[in-house]
Steps between C-alpha positions, in 0.01 A plus 500: 500500500222300330333687217133571555266344242394732222195543282640250247493222758147589606383495138662161432358340813153643437509409130411853387678793336700761689248765397220294656698471824551876499129564446405265782750650743374850423131417533424563135168382350451261207693207650331160520427350840710197408806713411458715809489194725804345329699818559384516862622144563834567329554817705440310823716203399793719393456753781517764230530862623262431789396856584440611143327179396278470805392861465420460131330162523269647762386748233651811659666783314746755629340763270847642439774475241865595533710721277860393552771734369845345500679832552612713797225725635698814414505415132133400494399835648727697266422331167175618334469163324399330823253775590333456162474124543343544844244744361403241241473223760278715723280597205444136398421398858225762527172325572660164583505548879859376497777665698851558369806411707821668383821313583862599439694240695743218439358187331527277810300738716243560228457134412413384852240775535338448162471122537352536849145571381514878538429574132311332216770567240807707419633736236881492484677776309863597436641152563875459459687197369367162603300636793352193676189684618290437189562125501453486878156658479400293196614174659297583809184545295467875545374678187781726380561723198835657413533858385762462229627187331667277761864458405498138614192411293266246656124457529412826678282724279624853434406838355764709327547789259650437157845612606680353200287673234502827693881498511516421128278800420699731728828404335359517149388855578857593587630336184241668277594840644853451367683396814809291426656410837210377709556365849261352753466515876353158575316380807614229743605172338321303773160627383318397182395861440865602486594219265197546271562872451869436435408231247270746323782757473735235361241384249444852369878557487559190288795563270623792709726536802341335805771524763394838642309351792507611863277361774290680759269400781184696412601798715615852404837426657536184294417692183754771583776249567428312177491822295835608645648164403367522145634852445841388622501204262349680200515883528350536152180303565198686366204291616403292802204277576443490876302200624301704756401865528619515859852407382469753218472776760850419625631465145366844404670657802835351397459615139417852615801509734722382214379781275313269264183650358189281482397423232748699288809309613343191656145377446342316794205258501363347820246235593187516723365855445503542876699813593526862383840598366686797349495498207171307467592137453423294192407163646320170462169512681376204697167545676599399852152550645360266235785264588387503866137449405581207271714338769215524747238372256717199422550418868133540594404275208751241623358517852147448367613196302416632154587258221701574185701789640802610293837402650634846416370841395722735298395866498592730208733799523520813287769754413434856624715753313596815689802732499788279616521297177 
């Protein structure tokens, strides 16, 4: 099958930048008549995304953006992280007369809808591996912002929390409290958030044992399975950094069932500050509503063609000390 032309080809033929092409296709102001006409001719000559381009060149807007979550609907509804992000997105959209379309489908289905002129831009969160959706949307000229650092890199702008530094601080807290055999329950290796938090744990553990790693999938069940594995491998462990609070819930259940007192026998630190736990969980707080707001601001600015936008935004985290460590 012949590959459809992308935004790079349009930009080369028109003799303008990719950002200029994107602004023209999305009806943004502050584009010269000459550049707009050059893009129009290139779009026609290349037969570039006809429906999207024709709609945009006519000056029409969909007045909607999409929030694409690359996870099964059951997990999205169960994980408070996603609810917090959606609250932030809705808050930032207030007063913009822009509707939000929530999508939790496979990339192929999502891509054809998004590039069909139904939305003016997309927020894509929780991408796994080298998900082709981000590059597909970017190559088709649709403004897109990733929630979380894209594992594959590339030109798509993103907003993320400082996962590495947060993990360093969590682990240093365990070390400073006198814990000697510190394990971690890491997130998925096909997500940058999982790798960055694991890297932070390893950095803080420099010079100490760093083989006590088990992997979860950001679910309570994943945390329970990983905690069971760690206890089997190292019954005398006395501290664990869990890469997400929702996994820490499962880990705490396993520790309780095994007769391990928290924090007396095993200290536990989570990440997110998103769920209540018993005992109250020491954790790394990331402001997920602010995360959602920043994502939305960055996308709306891209749609409007603002100049000088940062390619990435890194939000700070903070350690919240409670009873579990």
